[in-house]
NURO-976229 format. One record per residue (C-alpha): residue in three letters; x, y, z. Coordinates in nm, 2 decimals, decimal comma, always signed. Example, Ala and Ser with C-alpha at 12.3 -4.5 7.8 and 13.67 -1.06 7.14 Angstrom:
2
REC   residu        u        v        w
REC      ALA    +1,23    -0,45    +0,78
REC      SER    +1,37    -0,11    +0,71
END
This chain:
130
REC   residu        u        v        w
REC      UNK    +0,00    +0,00    +0,00
REC      UNK    +0,10    +0,36    +0,01
REC      UNK    +0,36    +0,47    +0,26
REC      UNK    +0,29    +0,83    +0,38
REC      UNK    +0,67    +0,88    +0,42
REC      UNK    +0,70    +0,86    +0,04
REC      UNK    +0,47    +1,15    -0,01
REC      UNK    +0,58    +1,51    -0,06
REC      UNK    +0,59    +1,75    +0,24
REC      UNK    +0,24    +1,84    +0,36
REC      UNK    +0,06    +1,55    +0,19
REC      UNK    -0,13    +1,28    +0,38
REC      UNK    -0,32    +0,97    +0,29
REC      UNK    -0,68    +1,08    +0,31
REC      UNK    -0,83    +0,74    +0,21
REC      UNK    -0,67    +0,43    +0,08
REC      UNK    -0,84    +0,11    -0,03
REC      UNK    -0,75    -0,19    -0,25
REC      UNK    -0,89    -0,01    -0,56
REC      UNK    -0,84    +0,36    -0,50
REC      UNK    -0,65    +0,62    -0,30
REC      UNK    -0,71    +0,98    -0,21
REC      UNK    -0,42    +1,21    -0,10
REC      UNK    -0,47    +1,55    +0,05
REC      UNK    -0,24    +1,85    +0,08
REC      UNK    -0,23    +2,03    +0,41
REC      UNK    -0,58    +1,95    +0,53
REC      UNK    -0,50    +2,14    +0,85
REC      UNK    -0,46    +2,46    +0,64
REC      UNK    -0,74    +2,41    +0,39
REC      UNK    -1,00    +2,41    +0,66
REC      UNK    -1,22    +2,70    +0,56
REC      UNK    -1,06    +2,97    +0,77
REC      UNK    -0,72    +3,04    +0,61
REC      UNK    -0,77    +2,86    +0,28
REC      UNK    -1,11    +2,75    +0,14
REC      UNK    -1,17    +2,37    +0,20
REC      UNK    -1,29    +2,32    -0,16
REC      UNK    -0,95    +2,44    -0,28
REC      UNK    -0,75    +2,17    -0,10
REC      UNK    -0,51    +2,01    -0,35
REC      UNK    -0,61    +1,65    -0,38
REC      UNK    -0,47    +1,36    -0,58
REC      UNK    -0,70    +1,08    -0,68
REC      UNK    -0,58    +0,73    -0,78
REC      UNK    -0,87    +0,56    -0,96
REC      UNK    -0,92    +0,29    -1,23
REC      UNK    -1,10    +0,38    -1,54
REC      UNK    -1,22    +0,69    -1,70
REC      UNK    -1,00    +0,98    -1,61
REC      UNK    -1,29    +1,24    -1,57
REC      UNK    -1,44    +1,05    -1,28
REC      UNK    -1,35    +1,06    -0,92
REC      UNK    -1,39    +0,74    -0,71
REC      UNK    -1,76    +0,66    -0,70
REC      UNK    -1,83    +0,31    -0,60
REC      UNK    -1,80    +0,00    -0,81
REC      UNK    -1,81    +0,03    -1,19
REC      UNK    -1,80    -0,23    -1,46
REC      UNK    -1,45    -0,18    -1,61
REC      UNK    -1,27    -0,37    -1,88
REC      UNK    -0,98    -0,58    -1,75
REC      UNK    -0,73    -0,35    -1,92
REC      UNK    -0,87    -0,02    -1,79
REC      UNK    -0,58    +0,20    -1,69
REC      UNK    -0,51    +0,34    -1,35
REC      UNK    -0,54    +0,72    -1,35
REC      UNK    -0,36    +0,97    -1,12
REC      UNK    -0,54    +1,31    -1,12
REC      UNK    -0,45    +1,62    -0,93
REC      UNK    -0,75    +1,84    -0,84
REC      UNK    -0,70    +2,19    -0,72
REC      UNK    -1,07    +2,27    -0,69
REC      UNK    -1,37    +2,06    -0,79
REC      UNK    -1,36    +2,19    -1,15
REC      UNK    -0,98    +2,26    -1,18
REC      UNK    -0,76    +1,96    -1,24
REC      UNK    -0,43    +1,86    -1,41
REC      UNK    -0,45    +1,62    -1,70
REC      UNK    -0,42    +1,27    -1,54
REC      UNK    -0,13    +1,04    -1,58
REC      UNK    -0,21    +0,68    -1,68
REC      UNK    -0,05    +0,36    -1,54
REC      UNK    -0,09    -0,01    -1,61
REC      UNK    -0,11    -0,12    -1,25
REC      UNK    -0,23    +0,01    -0,92
REC      UNK    +0,12    -0,02    -0,77
REC      UNK    +0,26    +0,19    -1,05
REC      UNK    -0,02    +0,45    -1,01
REC      UNK    +0,06    +0,48    -0,64
REC      UNK    +0,42    +0,53    -0,71
REC      UNK    +0,33    +0,80    -0,97
REC      UNK    +0,09    +0,97    -0,72
REC      UNK    +0,37    +0,98    -0,46
REC      UNK    +0,61    +1,13    -0,72
REC      UNK    +0,34    +1,39    -0,81
REC      UNK    +0,30    +1,49    -0,45
REC      UNK    +0,67    +1,54    -0,41
REC      UNK    +0,69    +1,75    -0,73
REC      UNK    +0,39    +1,96    -0,60
REC      UNK    +0,55    +2,02    -0,26
REC      UNK    +0,88    +2,12    -0,42
REC      UNK    +0,70    +2,38    -0,64
REC      UNK    +0,76    +2,18    -0,96
REC      UNK    +0,39    +2,16    -1,07
REC      UNK    +0,26    +2,47    -1,25
REC      UNK    -0,08    +2,50    -1,09
REC      UNK    -0,13    +2,85    -1,23
REC      UNK    -0,15    +2,71    -1,58
REC      UNK    -0,45    +2,49    -1,48
REC      UNK    -0,68    +2,79    -1,41
REC      UNK    -0,87    +2,97    -1,68
REC      UNK    -0,92    +3,27    -1,47
REC      UNK    -0,60    +3,38    -1,28
REC      UNK    -0,63    +3,42    -0,90
REC      UNK    -0,30    +3,60    -0,82
REC      UNK    -0,37    +3,67    -0,45
REC      UNK    -0,46    +3,30    -0,40
REC      UNK    -0,15    +3,18    -0,60
REC      UNK    +0,08    +3,40    -0,38
REC      UNK    -0,06    +3,24    -0,07
REC      UNK    -0,03    +2,89    -0,22
REC      UNK    +0,33    +2,96    -0,32
REC      UNK    +0,40    +3,03    +0,05
REC      UNK    +0,29    +2,67    +0,13
REC      UNK    +0,51    +2,51    -0,13
REC      UNK    +0,88    +2,54    -0,16
REC      UNK    +0,86    +2,67    -0,52
REC      UNK    +0,81    +3,03    -0,63
REC      UNK    +0,68    +3,07    -0,98
END
């Protein structure tokens, strides 16, 4: 399964099962007072269609890929990465969290409408400065 020590700084395993995982960034900060809870960066590891979050059992073909998707808000996400196995997807998710924590993920480019004040505050949480 997923070792929290392998995740980037500030990331935690929010939920992990045999067929999906959810990783959350700094849930202690994205609690509605300092940062809005719906804006908490979240990584989903799911099997099947990349536009869907984990939602119960689905009939999937045996060769359905494992998808790793970073959500910054409910409607703001990074194009998912595809993997052949759950284990590879978990490794990919851990790598993505490390890159995010190091400031190596361009989250600004994922927004259609810039939110500069929010980006400046989010930069303070990550090691990178864009």
